[in-house]
mmCIF entry with sequence, helices, sheets and N, C-alpha, C, O atoms, coordinates in Angstrom:
data_MODEL
# 
_entry.id   MODEL 
# 
_entity.id                         1 
_entity.type                       polymer 
_entity.pdbx_number_of_molecules   1 
# 
_entity_poly.entity_id                      1 
_entity_poly.type                           'polypeptide(L)' 
_entity_poly.nstd_linkage                   no 
_entity_poly.nstd_monomer                   no 
_entity_poly.pdbx_seq_one_letter_code       MIKFIIPAIIVFLIVLFWENINELVYKKFNIKINYIVAIIIVAILGAIFTLLYF 
_entity_poly.pdbx_seq_one_letter_code_can   MIKFIIPAIIVFLIVLFWENINELVYKKFNIKINYIVAIIIVAILGAIFTLLYF 
_entity_poly.pdbx_strand_id                 A 
# 
loop_
_entity_poly_seq.entity_id 
_entity_poly_seq.num 
_entity_poly_seq.mon_id 
_entity_poly_seq.hetero 
1 1  MET n 
1 2  ILE n 
1 3  LYS n 
1 4  PHE n 
1 5  ILE n 
1 6  ILE n 
1 7  PRO n 
1 8  ALA n 
1 9  ILE n 
1 10 ILE n 
1 11 VAL n 
1 12 PHE n 
1 13 LEU n 
1 14 ILE n 
1 15 VAL n 
1 16 LEU n 
1 17 PHE n 
1 18 TRP n 
1 19 GLU n 
1 20 ASN n 
1 21 ILE n 
1 22 ASN n 
1 23 GLU n 
1 24 LEU n 
1 25 VAL n 
1 26 TYR n 
1 27 LYS n 
1 28 LYS n 
1 29 PHE n 
1 30 ASN n 
1 31 ILE n 
1 32 LYS n 
1 33 ILE n 
1 34 ASN n 
1 35 TYR n 
1 36 ILE n 
1 37 VAL n 
1 38 ALA n 
1 39 ILE n 
1 40 ILE n 
1 41 ILE n 
1 42 VAL n 
1 43 ALA n 
1 44 ILE n 
1 45 LEU n 
1 46 GLY n 
1 47 ALA n 
1 48 ILE n 
1 49 PHE n 
1 50 THR n 
1 51 LEU n 
1 52 LEU n 
1 53 TYR n 
1 54 PHE n 
# 
_struct_asym.id          A 
_struct_asym.entity_id   1 
# 
loop_
_struct_conf.conf_type_id 
_struct_conf.id 
_struct_conf.pdbx_PDB_helix_id 
_struct_conf.beg_label_comp_id 
_struct_conf.beg_label_asym_id 
_struct_conf.beg_label_seq_id 
_struct_conf.pdbx_beg_PDB_ins_code 
_struct_conf.end_label_comp_id 
_struct_conf.end_label_asym_id 
_struct_conf.end_label_seq_id 
_struct_conf.pdbx_end_PDB_ins_code 
_struct_conf.beg_auth_comp_id 
_struct_conf.beg_auth_asym_id 
_struct_conf.beg_auth_seq_id 
_struct_conf.end_auth_comp_id 
_struct_conf.end_auth_asym_id 
_struct_conf.end_auth_seq_id 
_struct_conf.pdbx_PDB_helix_class 
_struct_conf.details 
_struct_conf.pdbx_PDB_helix_length 
HELX_P HELX_P1 AA1 ILE A 2  ? LEU A 16 ? ILE A 2  LEU A 16 1 ? 15 
HELX_P HELX_P2 AA2 TRP A 18 ? PHE A 29 ? TRP A 18 PHE A 29 1 ? 12 
HELX_P HELX_P3 AA3 ILE A 33 ? TYR A 53 ? ILE A 33 TYR A 53 1 ? 21 
# 
_struct_conf_type.id          HELX_P 
_struct_conf_type.criteria    ? 
_struct_conf_type.reference   ? 
# 
loop_
_atom_site.group_PDB 
_atom_site.id 
_atom_site.type_symbol 
_atom_site.label_atom_id 
_atom_site.label_alt_id 
_atom_site.label_comp_id 
_atom_site.label_asym_id 
_atom_site.label_entity_id 
_atom_site.label_seq_id 
_atom_site.pdbx_PDB_ins_code 
_atom_site.Cartn_x 
_atom_site.Cartn_y 
_atom_site.Cartn_z 
_atom_site.occupancy 
_atom_site.B_iso_or_equiv 
_atom_site.pdbx_formal_charge 
_atom_site.auth_seq_id 
_atom_site.auth_comp_id 
_atom_site.auth_asym_id 
_atom_site.auth_atom_id 
_atom_site.pdbx_PDB_model_num 
ATOM 1   N N  . MET A 1 1  ? -6.167  23.290  -1.146  1.00 0.00 ? 1  MET A N  1 
ATOM 2   C CA . MET A 1 1  ? -4.834  22.898  -1.529  1.00 0.00 ? 1  MET A CA 1 
ATOM 3   C C  . MET A 1 1  ? -4.217  22.008  -0.483  1.00 0.00 ? 1  MET A C  1 
ATOM 4   O O  . MET A 1 1  ? -3.416  21.136  -0.820  1.00 0.00 ? 1  MET A O  1 
ATOM 5   N N  . ILE A 1 2  ? -4.571  22.200  0.811   1.00 0.00 ? 2  ILE A N  1 
ATOM 6   C CA . ILE A 1 2  ? -4.081  21.287  1.869   1.00 0.00 ? 2  ILE A CA 1 
ATOM 7   C C  . ILE A 1 2  ? -4.423  19.931  1.683   1.00 0.00 ? 2  ILE A C  1 
ATOM 8   O O  . ILE A 1 2  ? -3.643  19.047  2.034   1.00 0.00 ? 2  ILE A O  1 
ATOM 9   N N  . LYS A 1 3  ? -5.592  19.662  1.127   1.00 0.00 ? 3  LYS A N  1 
ATOM 10  C CA . LYS A 1 3  ? -6.110  18.284  0.903   1.00 0.00 ? 3  LYS A CA 1 
ATOM 11  C C  . LYS A 1 3  ? -5.244  17.551  -0.126  1.00 0.00 ? 3  LYS A C  1 
ATOM 12  O O  . LYS A 1 3  ? -5.320  16.324  -0.183  1.00 0.00 ? 3  LYS A O  1 
ATOM 13  N N  . PHE A 1 4  ? -4.459  18.197  -0.909  1.00 0.00 ? 4  PHE A N  1 
ATOM 14  C CA . PHE A 1 4  ? -3.554  17.625  -1.885  1.00 0.00 ? 4  PHE A CA 1 
ATOM 15  C C  . PHE A 1 4  ? -2.244  17.443  -1.306  1.00 0.00 ? 4  PHE A C  1 
ATOM 16  O O  . PHE A 1 4  ? -1.578  16.469  -1.657  1.00 0.00 ? 4  PHE A O  1 
ATOM 17  N N  . ILE A 1 5  ? -1.772  18.307  -0.417  1.00 0.00 ? 5  ILE A N  1 
ATOM 18  C CA . ILE A 1 5  ? -0.445  18.379  0.174   1.00 0.00 ? 5  ILE A CA 1 
ATOM 19  C C  . ILE A 1 5  ? -0.271  17.224  1.156   1.00 0.00 ? 5  ILE A C  1 
ATOM 20  O O  . ILE A 1 5  ? 0.710   16.485  1.071   1.00 0.00 ? 5  ILE A O  1 
ATOM 21  N N  . ILE A 1 6  ? -1.228  17.059  2.103   1.00 0.00 ? 6  ILE A N  1 
ATOM 22  C CA . ILE A 1 6  ? -1.251  16.096  3.050   1.00 0.00 ? 6  ILE A CA 1 
ATOM 23  C C  . ILE A 1 6  ? -1.055  14.639  2.525   1.00 0.00 ? 6  ILE A C  1 
ATOM 24  O O  . ILE A 1 6  ? -0.136  13.929  2.934   1.00 0.00 ? 6  ILE A O  1 
ATOM 25  N N  . PRO A 1 7  ? -1.906  14.260  1.662   1.00 0.00 ? 7  PRO A N  1 
ATOM 26  C CA . PRO A 1 7  ? -1.668  12.850  1.053   1.00 0.00 ? 7  PRO A CA 1 
ATOM 27  C C  . PRO A 1 7  ? -0.375  12.619  0.389   1.00 0.00 ? 7  PRO A C  1 
ATOM 28  O O  . PRO A 1 7  ? 0.237   11.552  0.444   1.00 0.00 ? 7  PRO A O  1 
ATOM 29  N N  . ALA A 1 8  ? 0.033   13.736  -0.280  1.00 0.00 ? 8  ALA A N  1 
ATOM 30  C CA . ALA A 1 8  ? 1.319   13.630  -0.975  1.00 0.00 ? 8  ALA A CA 1 
ATOM 31  C C  . ALA A 1 8  ? 2.485   13.434  0.018   1.00 0.00 ? 8  ALA A C  1 
ATOM 32  O O  . ALA A 1 8  ? 3.397   12.653  -0.253  1.00 0.00 ? 8  ALA A O  1 
ATOM 33  N N  . ILE A 1 9  ? 2.456   14.176  1.228   1.00 0.00 ? 9  ILE A N  1 
ATOM 34  C CA . ILE A 1 9  ? 3.506   14.069  2.169   1.00 0.00 ? 9  ILE A CA 1 
ATOM 35  C C  . ILE A 1 9  ? 3.398   12.671  2.872   1.00 0.00 ? 9  ILE A C  1 
ATOM 36  O O  . ILE A 1 9  ? 4.430   12.115  3.247   1.00 0.00 ? 9  ILE A O  1 
ATOM 37  N N  . ILE A 1 10 ? 2.173   12.094  3.057   1.00 0.00 ? 10 ILE A N  1 
ATOM 38  C CA . ILE A 1 10 ? 2.028   10.802  3.595   1.00 0.00 ? 10 ILE A CA 1 
ATOM 39  C C  . ILE A 1 10 ? 2.576   9.662   2.649   1.00 0.00 ? 10 ILE A C  1 
ATOM 40  O O  . ILE A 1 10 ? 3.225   8.712   3.088   1.00 0.00 ? 10 ILE A O  1 
ATOM 41  N N  . VAL A 1 11 ? 2.283   9.822   1.398   1.00 0.00 ? 11 VAL A N  1 
ATOM 42  C CA . VAL A 1 11 ? 2.774   8.832   0.372   1.00 0.00 ? 11 VAL A CA 1 
ATOM 43  C C  . VAL A 1 11 ? 4.321   8.959   0.340   1.00 0.00 ? 11 VAL A C  1 
ATOM 44  O O  . VAL A 1 11 ? 5.020   7.948   0.275   1.00 0.00 ? 11 VAL A O  1 
ATOM 45  N N  . PHE A 1 12 ? 4.829   10.155  0.385   1.00 0.00 ? 12 PHE A N  1 
ATOM 46  C CA . PHE A 1 12 ? 6.366   10.325  0.223   1.00 0.00 ? 12 PHE A CA 1 
ATOM 47  C C  . PHE A 1 12 ? 6.986   9.688   1.498   1.00 0.00 ? 12 PHE A C  1 
ATOM 48  O O  . PHE A 1 12 ? 8.030   9.048   1.376   1.00 0.00 ? 12 PHE A O  1 
ATOM 49  N N  . LEU A 1 13 ? 6.368   9.835   2.777   1.00 0.00 ? 13 LEU A N  1 
ATOM 50  C CA . LEU A 1 13 ? 6.961   9.292   3.929   1.00 0.00 ? 13 LEU A CA 1 
ATOM 51  C C  . LEU A 1 13 ? 6.965   7.744   3.884   1.00 0.00 ? 13 LEU A C  1 
ATOM 52  O O  . LEU A 1 13 ? 7.946   7.078   4.215   1.00 0.00 ? 13 LEU A O  1 
ATOM 53  N N  . ILE A 1 14 ? 5.791   7.222   3.447   1.00 0.00 ? 14 ILE A N  1 
ATOM 54  C CA . ILE A 1 14 ? 5.704   5.751   3.259   1.00 0.00 ? 14 ILE A CA 1 
ATOM 55  C C  . ILE A 1 14 ? 6.811   5.152   2.265   1.00 0.00 ? 14 ILE A C  1 
ATOM 56  O O  . ILE A 1 14 ? 7.393   4.103   2.544   1.00 0.00 ? 14 ILE A O  1 
ATOM 57  N N  . VAL A 1 15 ? 7.060   5.845   1.134   1.00 0.00 ? 15 VAL A N  1 
ATOM 58  C CA . VAL A 1 15 ? 8.021   5.500   0.165   1.00 0.00 ? 15 VAL A CA 1 
ATOM 59  C C  . VAL A 1 15 ? 9.433   5.590   0.757   1.00 0.00 ? 15 VAL A C  1 
ATOM 60  O O  . VAL A 1 15 ? 10.281  4.725   0.537   1.00 0.00 ? 15 VAL A O  1 
ATOM 61  N N  . LEU A 1 16 ? 9.642   6.626   1.487   1.00 0.00 ? 16 LEU A N  1 
ATOM 62  C CA . LEU A 1 16 ? 10.931  6.948   2.048   1.00 0.00 ? 16 LEU A CA 1 
ATOM 63  C C  . LEU A 1 16 ? 11.341  5.891   3.111   1.00 0.00 ? 16 LEU A C  1 
ATOM 64  O O  . LEU A 1 16 ? 12.469  5.401   3.155   1.00 0.00 ? 16 LEU A O  1 
ATOM 65  N N  . PHE A 1 17 ? 10.290  5.569   3.996   1.00 0.00 ? 17 PHE A N  1 
ATOM 66  C CA . PHE A 1 17 ? 10.586  4.641   5.130   1.00 0.00 ? 17 PHE A CA 1 
ATOM 67  C C  . PHE A 1 17 ? 10.084  3.230   4.832   1.00 0.00 ? 17 PHE A C  1 
ATOM 68  O O  . PHE A 1 17 ? 9.838   2.507   5.798   1.00 0.00 ? 17 PHE A O  1 
ATOM 69  N N  . TRP A 1 18 ? 9.908   2.768   3.602   1.00 0.00 ? 18 TRP A N  1 
ATOM 70  C CA . TRP A 1 18 ? 9.306   1.505   3.369   1.00 0.00 ? 18 TRP A CA 1 
ATOM 71  C C  . TRP A 1 18 ? 10.076  0.351   3.957   1.00 0.00 ? 18 TRP A C  1 
ATOM 72  O O  . TRP A 1 18 ? 9.497   -0.598  4.486   1.00 0.00 ? 18 TRP A O  1 
ATOM 73  N N  . GLU A 1 19 ? 11.393  0.440   3.859   1.00 0.00 ? 19 GLU A N  1 
ATOM 74  C CA . GLU A 1 19 ? 12.174  -0.742  4.311   1.00 0.00 ? 19 GLU A CA 1 
ATOM 75  C C  . GLU A 1 19 ? 12.071  -0.825  5.778   1.00 0.00 ? 19 GLU A C  1 
ATOM 76  O O  . GLU A 1 19 ? 12.016  -1.942  6.293   1.00 0.00 ? 19 GLU A O  1 
ATOM 77  N N  . ASN A 1 20 ? 12.038  0.286   6.539   1.00 0.00 ? 20 ASN A N  1 
ATOM 78  C CA . ASN A 1 20 ? 11.859  0.219   8.048   1.00 0.00 ? 20 ASN A CA 1 
ATOM 79  C C  . ASN A 1 20 ? 10.516  -0.316  8.379   1.00 0.00 ? 20 ASN A C  1 
ATOM 80  O O  . ASN A 1 20 ? 10.412  -1.151  9.277   1.00 0.00 ? 20 ASN A O  1 
ATOM 81  N N  . ILE A 1 21 ? 9.430   0.123   7.687   1.00 0.00 ? 21 ILE A N  1 
ATOM 82  C CA . ILE A 1 21 ? 8.130   -0.385  7.885   1.00 0.00 ? 21 ILE A CA 1 
ATOM 83  C C  . ILE A 1 21 ? 8.081   -1.889  7.654   1.00 0.00 ? 21 ILE A C  1 
ATOM 84  O O  . ILE A 1 21 ? 7.523   -2.614  8.477   1.00 0.00 ? 21 ILE A O  1 
ATOM 85  N N  . ASN A 1 22 ? 8.664   -2.388  6.528   1.00 0.00 ? 22 ASN A N  1 
ATOM 86  C CA . ASN A 1 22 ? 8.730   -3.755  6.155   1.00 0.00 ? 22 ASN A CA 1 
ATOM 87  C C  . ASN A 1 22 ? 9.326   -4.621  7.292   1.00 0.00 ? 22 ASN A C  1 
ATOM 88  O O  . ASN A 1 22 ? 8.755   -5.633  7.700   1.00 0.00 ? 22 ASN A O  1 
ATOM 89  N N  . GLU A 1 23 ? 10.495  -4.174  7.779   1.00 0.00 ? 23 GLU A N  1 
ATOM 90  C CA . GLU A 1 23 ? 11.252  -4.874  8.743   1.00 0.00 ? 23 GLU A CA 1 
ATOM 91  C C  . GLU A 1 23 ? 10.459  -4.932  10.076  1.00 0.00 ? 23 GLU A C  1 
ATOM 92  O O  . GLU A 1 23 ? 10.440  -5.992  10.701  1.00 0.00 ? 23 GLU A O  1 
ATOM 93  N N  . LEU A 1 24 ? 9.823   -3.869  10.524  1.00 0.00 ? 24 LEU A N  1 
ATOM 94  C CA . LEU A 1 24 ? 9.023   -3.772  11.716  1.00 0.00 ? 24 LEU A CA 1 
ATOM 95  C C  . LEU A 1 24 ? 7.852   -4.824  11.680  1.00 0.00 ? 24 LEU A C  1 
ATOM 96  O O  . LEU A 1 24 ? 7.619   -5.565  12.635  1.00 0.00 ? 24 LEU A O  1 
ATOM 97  N N  . VAL A 1 25 ? 7.119   -4.832  10.482  1.00 0.00 ? 25 VAL A N  1 
ATOM 98  C CA . VAL A 1 25 ? 6.028   -5.696  10.398  1.00 0.00 ? 25 VAL A CA 1 
ATOM 99  C C  . VAL A 1 25 ? 6.525   -7.107  10.299  1.00 0.00 ? 25 VAL A C  1 
ATOM 100 O O  . VAL A 1 25 ? 5.839   -7.998  10.800  1.00 0.00 ? 25 VAL A O  1 
ATOM 101 N N  . TYR A 1 26 ? 7.721   -7.410  9.662   1.00 0.00 ? 26 TYR A N  1 
ATOM 102 C CA . TYR A 1 26 ? 8.175   -8.777  9.648   1.00 0.00 ? 26 TYR A CA 1 
ATOM 103 C C  . TYR A 1 26 ? 8.570   -9.239  11.052  1.00 0.00 ? 26 TYR A C  1 
ATOM 104 O O  . TYR A 1 26 ? 8.324   -10.394 11.403  1.00 0.00 ? 26 TYR A O  1 
ATOM 105 N N  . LYS A 1 27 ? 9.130   -8.432  11.803  1.00 0.00 ? 27 LYS A N  1 
ATOM 106 C CA . LYS A 1 27 ? 9.553   -8.780  13.098  1.00 0.00 ? 27 LYS A CA 1 
ATOM 107 C C  . LYS A 1 27 ? 8.375   -9.081  13.962  1.00 0.00 ? 27 LYS A C  1 
ATOM 108 O O  . LYS A 1 27 ? 8.437   -10.056 14.711  1.00 0.00 ? 27 LYS A O  1 
ATOM 109 N N  . LYS A 1 28 ? 7.307   -8.334  13.927  1.00 0.00 ? 28 LYS A N  1 
ATOM 110 C CA . LYS A 1 28 ? 6.138   -8.544  14.740  1.00 0.00 ? 28 LYS A CA 1 
ATOM 111 C C  . LYS A 1 28 ? 5.240   -9.692  14.373  1.00 0.00 ? 28 LYS A C  1 
ATOM 112 O O  . LYS A 1 28 ? 4.748   -10.413 15.241  1.00 0.00 ? 28 LYS A O  1 
ATOM 113 N N  . PHE A 1 29 ? 5.018   -9.869  13.043  1.00 0.00 ? 29 PHE A N  1 
ATOM 114 C CA . PHE A 1 29 ? 4.016   -10.817 12.522  1.00 0.00 ? 29 PHE A CA 1 
ATOM 115 C C  . PHE A 1 29 ? 4.577   -11.848 11.661  1.00 0.00 ? 29 PHE A C  1 
ATOM 116 O O  . PHE A 1 29 ? 3.841   -12.700 11.163  1.00 0.00 ? 29 PHE A O  1 
ATOM 117 N N  . ASN A 1 30 ? 5.946   -11.825 11.436  1.00 0.00 ? 30 ASN A N  1 
ATOM 118 C CA . ASN A 1 30 ? 6.651   -12.812 10.657  1.00 0.00 ? 30 ASN A CA 1 
ATOM 119 C C  . ASN A 1 30 ? 6.041   -13.025 9.259   1.00 0.00 ? 30 ASN A C  1 
ATOM 120 O O  . ASN A 1 30 ? 5.899   -14.161 8.809   1.00 0.00 ? 30 ASN A O  1 
ATOM 121 N N  . ILE A 1 31 ? 5.682   -11.919 8.574   1.00 0.00 ? 31 ILE A N  1 
ATOM 122 C CA . ILE A 1 31 ? 5.075   -12.026 7.354   1.00 0.00 ? 31 ILE A CA 1 
ATOM 123 C C  . ILE A 1 31 ? 5.607   -10.724 6.612   1.00 0.00 ? 31 ILE A C  1 
ATOM 124 O O  . ILE A 1 31 ? 5.717   -9.647  7.198   1.00 0.00 ? 31 ILE A O  1 
ATOM 125 N N  . LYS A 1 32 ? 5.936   -10.919 5.236   1.00 0.00 ? 32 LYS A N  1 
ATOM 126 C CA . LYS A 1 32 ? 6.367   -9.837  4.549   1.00 0.00 ? 32 LYS A CA 1 
ATOM 127 C C  . LYS A 1 32 ? 5.222   -8.996  4.024   1.00 0.00 ? 32 LYS A C  1 
ATOM 128 O O  . LYS A 1 32 ? 4.265   -9.492  3.429   1.00 0.00 ? 32 LYS A O  1 
ATOM 129 N N  . ILE A 1 33 ? 5.359   -7.713  4.267   1.00 0.00 ? 33 ILE A N  1 
ATOM 130 C CA . ILE A 1 33 ? 4.267   -6.839  3.893   1.00 0.00 ? 33 ILE A CA 1 
ATOM 131 C C  . ILE A 1 33 ? 4.177   -6.667  2.428   1.00 0.00 ? 33 ILE A C  1 
ATOM 132 O O  . ILE A 1 33 ? 3.127   -6.226  1.961   1.00 0.00 ? 33 ILE A O  1 
ATOM 133 N N  . ASN A 1 34 ? 5.191   -6.977  1.633   1.00 0.00 ? 34 ASN A N  1 
ATOM 134 C CA . ASN A 1 34 ? 5.097   -6.862  0.234   1.00 0.00 ? 34 ASN A CA 1 
ATOM 135 C C  . ASN A 1 34 ? 4.063   -7.828  -0.365  1.00 0.00 ? 34 ASN A C  1 
ATOM 136 O O  . ASN A 1 34 ? 3.379   -7.473  -1.325  1.00 0.00 ? 34 ASN A O  1 
ATOM 137 N N  . TYR A 1 35 ? 3.945   -8.989  0.164   1.00 0.00 ? 35 TYR A N  1 
ATOM 138 C CA . TYR A 1 35 ? 2.871   -9.891  -0.251  1.00 0.00 ? 35 TYR A CA 1 
ATOM 139 C C  . TYR A 1 35 ? 1.510   -9.329  0.044   1.00 0.00 ? 35 TYR A C  1 
ATOM 140 O O  . TYR A 1 35 ? 0.600   -9.437  -0.777  1.00 0.00 ? 35 TYR A O  1 
ATOM 141 N N  . ILE A 1 36 ? 1.358   -8.742  1.182   1.00 0.00 ? 36 ILE A N  1 
ATOM 142 C CA . ILE A 1 36 ? -0.047  -8.216  1.539   1.00 0.00 ? 36 ILE A CA 1 
ATOM 143 C C  . ILE A 1 36 ? -0.346  -7.084  0.588   1.00 0.00 ? 36 ILE A C  1 
ATOM 144 O O  . ILE A 1 36 ? -1.481  -6.970  0.124   1.00 0.00 ? 36 ILE A O  1 
ATOM 145 N N  . VAL A 1 37 ? 0.600   -6.258  0.284   1.00 0.00 ? 37 VAL A N  1 
ATOM 146 C CA . VAL A 1 37 ? 0.338   -5.141  -0.651  1.00 0.00 ? 37 VAL A CA 1 
ATOM 147 C C  . VAL A 1 37 ? 0.040   -5.607  -2.049  1.00 0.00 ? 37 VAL A C  1 
ATOM 148 O O  . VAL A 1 37 ? -0.831  -5.027  -2.698  1.00 0.00 ? 37 VAL A O  1 
ATOM 149 N N  . ALA A 1 38 ? 0.667   -6.556  -2.520  1.00 0.00 ? 38 ALA A N  1 
ATOM 150 C CA . ALA A 1 38 ? 0.557   -7.203  -3.824  1.00 0.00 ? 38 ALA A CA 1 
ATOM 151 C C  . ALA A 1 38 ? -0.816  -7.842  -3.883  1.00 0.00 ? 38 ALA A C  1 
ATOM 152 O O  . ALA A 1 38 ? -1.470  -7.700  -4.916  1.00 0.00 ? 38 ALA A O  1 
ATOM 153 N N  . ILE A 1 39 ? -1.299  -8.514  -2.897  1.00 0.00 ? 39 ILE A N  1 
ATOM 154 C CA . ILE A 1 39 ? -2.574  -9.053  -2.895  1.00 0.00 ? 39 ILE A CA 1 
ATOM 155 C C  . ILE A 1 39 ? -3.696  -8.027  -2.839  1.00 0.00 ? 39 ILE A C  1 
ATOM 156 O O  . ILE A 1 39 ? -4.725  -8.195  -3.493  1.00 0.00 ? 39 ILE A O  1 
ATOM 157 N N  . ILE A 1 40 ? -3.516  -7.031  -2.111  1.00 0.00 ? 40 ILE A N  1 
ATOM 158 C CA . ILE A 1 40 ? -4.490  -5.857  -2.099  1.00 0.00 ? 40 ILE A CA 1 
ATOM 159 C C  . ILE A 1 40 ? -4.546  -5.131  -3.385  1.00 0.00 ? 40 ILE A C  1 
ATOM 160 O O  . ILE A 1 40 ? -5.622  -4.651  -3.742  1.00 0.00 ? 40 ILE A O  1 
ATOM 161 N N  . ILE A 1 41 ? -3.486  -5.005  -4.113  1.00 0.00 ? 41 ILE A N  1 
ATOM 162 C CA . ILE A 1 41 ? -3.537  -4.307  -5.391  1.00 0.00 ? 41 ILE A CA 1 
ATOM 163 C C  . ILE A 1 41 ? -4.234  -5.130  -6.375  1.00 0.00 ? 41 ILE A C  1 
ATOM 164 O O  . ILE A 1 41 ? -5.045  -4.618  -7.147  1.00 0.00 ? 41 ILE A O  1 
ATOM 165 N N  . VAL A 1 42 ? -3.938  -6.509  -6.392  1.00 0.00 ? 42 VAL A N  1 
ATOM 166 C CA . VAL A 1 42 ? -4.559  -7.361  -7.324  1.00 0.00 ? 42 VAL A CA 1 
ATOM 167 C C  . VAL A 1 42 ? -5.967  -7.410  -7.078  1.00 0.00 ? 42 VAL A C  1 
ATOM 168 O O  . VAL A 1 42 ? -6.724  -7.381  -8.048  1.00 0.00 ? 42 VAL A O  1 
ATOM 169 N N  . ALA A 1 43 ? -6.488  -7.492  -5.755  1.00 0.00 ? 43 ALA A N  1 
ATOM 170 C CA . ALA A 1 43 ? -7.870  -7.395  -5.444  1.00 0.00 ? 43 ALA A CA 1 
ATOM 171 C C  . ALA A 1 43 ? -8.577  -6.167  -5.977  1.00 0.00 ? 43 ALA A C  1 
ATOM 172 O O  . ALA A 1 43 ? -9.665  -6.222  -6.552  1.00 0.00 ? 43 ALA A O  1 
ATOM 173 N N  . ILE A 1 44 ? -7.902  -5.064  -5.757  1.00 0.00 ? 44 ILE A N  1 
ATOM 174 C CA . ILE A 1 44 ? -8.497  -3.726  -6.169  1.00 0.00 ? 44 ILE A CA 1 
ATOM 175 C C  . ILE A 1 44 ? -8.613  -3.692  -7.735  1.00 0.00 ? 44 ILE A C  1 
ATOM 176 O O  . ILE A 1 44 ? -9.620  -3.242  -8.280  1.00 0.00 ? 44 ILE A O  1 
ATOM 177 N N  . LEU A 1 45 ? -7.647  -4.138  -8.367  1.00 0.00 ? 45 LEU A N  1 
ATOM 178 C CA . LEU A 1 45 ? -7.654  -4.105  -9.953  1.00 0.00 ? 45 LEU A CA 1 
ATOM 179 C C  . LEU A 1 45 ? -8.688  -5.124  -10.315 1.00 0.00 ? 45 LEU A C  1 
ATOM 180 O O  . LEU A 1 45 ? -9.376  -4.863  -11.302 1.00 0.00 ? 45 LEU A O  1 
ATOM 181 N N  . GLY A 1 46 ? -8.905  -6.228  -9.683  1.00 0.00 ? 46 GLY A N  1 
ATOM 182 C CA . GLY A 1 46 ? -9.866  -7.183  -10.107 1.00 0.00 ? 46 GLY A CA 1 
ATOM 183 C C  . GLY A 1 46 ? -11.272 -6.606  -9.860  1.00 0.00 ? 46 GLY A C  1 
ATOM 184 O O  . GLY A 1 46 ? -12.188 -6.810  -10.656 1.00 0.00 ? 46 GLY A O  1 
ATOM 185 N N  . ALA A 1 47 ? -11.412 -5.909  -8.780  1.00 0.00 ? 47 ALA A N  1 
ATOM 186 C CA . ALA A 1 47 ? -12.752 -5.259  -8.516  1.00 0.00 ? 47 ALA A CA 1 
ATOM 187 C C  . ALA A 1 47 ? -13.129 -4.257  -9.681  1.00 0.00 ? 47 ALA A C  1 
ATOM 188 O O  . ALA A 1 47 ? -14.226 -4.257  -10.240 1.00 0.00 ? 47 ALA A O  1 
ATOM 189 N N  . ILE A 1 48 ? -12.091 -3.411  -9.974  1.00 0.00 ? 48 ILE A N  1 
ATOM 190 C CA . ILE A 1 48 ? -12.282 -2.408  -10.930 1.00 0.00 ? 48 ILE A CA 1 
ATOM 191 C C  . ILE A 1 48 ? -12.655 -2.984  -12.289 1.00 0.00 ? 48 ILE A C  1 
ATOM 192 O O  . ILE A 1 48 ? -13.627 -2.597  -12.938 1.00 0.00 ? 48 ILE A O  1 
ATOM 193 N N  . PHE A 1 49 ? -11.757 -3.999  -12.696 1.00 0.00 ? 49 PHE A N  1 
ATOM 194 C CA . PHE A 1 49 ? -12.000 -4.688  -14.054 1.00 0.00 ? 49 PHE A CA 1 
ATOM 195 C C  . PHE A 1 49 ? -13.478 -5.270  -13.994 1.00 0.00 ? 49 PHE A C  1 
ATOM 196 O O  . PHE A 1 49 ? -14.244 -5.111  -14.944 1.00 0.00 ? 49 PHE A O  1 
ATOM 197 N N  . THR A 1 50 ? -13.820 -5.898  -12.930 1.00 0.00 ? 50 THR A N  1 
ATOM 198 C CA . THR A 1 50 ? -15.167 -6.547  -12.840 1.00 0.00 ? 50 THR A CA 1 
ATOM 199 C C  . THR A 1 50 ? -16.220 -5.474  -12.977 1.00 0.00 ? 50 THR A C  1 
ATOM 200 O O  . THR A 1 50 ? -17.176 -5.633  -13.736 1.00 0.00 ? 50 THR A O  1 
ATOM 201 N N  . LEU A 1 51 ? -16.059 -4.389  -12.258 1.00 0.00 ? 51 LEU A N  1 
ATOM 202 C CA . LEU A 1 51 ? -17.079 -3.345  -12.481 1.00 0.00 ? 51 LEU A CA 1 
ATOM 203 C C  . LEU A 1 51 ? -17.132 -2.777  -13.833 1.00 0.00 ? 51 LEU A C  1 
ATOM 204 O O  . LEU A 1 51 ? -18.215 -2.507  -14.353 1.00 0.00 ? 51 LEU A O  1 
ATOM 205 N N  . LEU A 1 52 ? -15.959 -2.576  -14.454 1.00 0.00 ? 52 LEU A N  1 
ATOM 206 C CA . LEU A 1 52 ? -15.939 -2.070  -15.832 1.00 0.00 ? 52 LEU A CA 1 
ATOM 207 C C  . LEU A 1 52 ? -16.539 -3.051  -16.834 1.00 0.00 ? 52 LEU A C  1 
ATOM 208 O O  . LEU A 1 52 ? -17.066 -2.619  -17.859 1.00 0.00 ? 52 LEU A O  1 
ATOM 209 N N  . TYR A 1 53 ? -16.479 -4.329  -16.578 1.00 0.00 ? 53 TYR A N  1 
ATOM 210 C CA . TYR A 1 53 ? -16.959 -5.400  -17.459 1.00 0.00 ? 53 TYR A CA 1 
ATOM 211 C C  . TYR A 1 53 ? -18.486 -5.385  -17.389 1.00 0.00 ? 53 TYR A C  1 
ATOM 212 O O  . TYR A 1 53 ? -19.120 -5.533  -18.434 1.00 0.00 ? 53 TYR A O  1 
ATOM 213 N N  . PHE A 1 54 ? -19.089 -5.222  -16.269 1.00 0.00 ? 54 PHE A N  1 
ATOM 214 C CA . PHE A 1 54 ? -20.587 -5.261  -16.192 1.00 0.00 ? 54 PHE A CA 1 
ATOM 215 C C  . PHE A 1 54 ? -21.194 -3.946  -16.248 1.00 0.00 ? 54 PHE A C  1 
ATOM 216 O O  . PHE A 1 54 ? -22.418 -3.828  -16.195 1.00 0.00 ? 54 PHE A O  1 
# 
């Protein structure tokens, strides 16, 4: 049961503090983290669809 609770807490904390995380990354690297997350999601979906196609 603990293996389901810990990831849920981690996801909840990421969602709760998303703006603070985004500002911190933008200040350090001068890039919006939203673009990085969008690219990663598109790449993962592309890989899944490619695997399902073949």
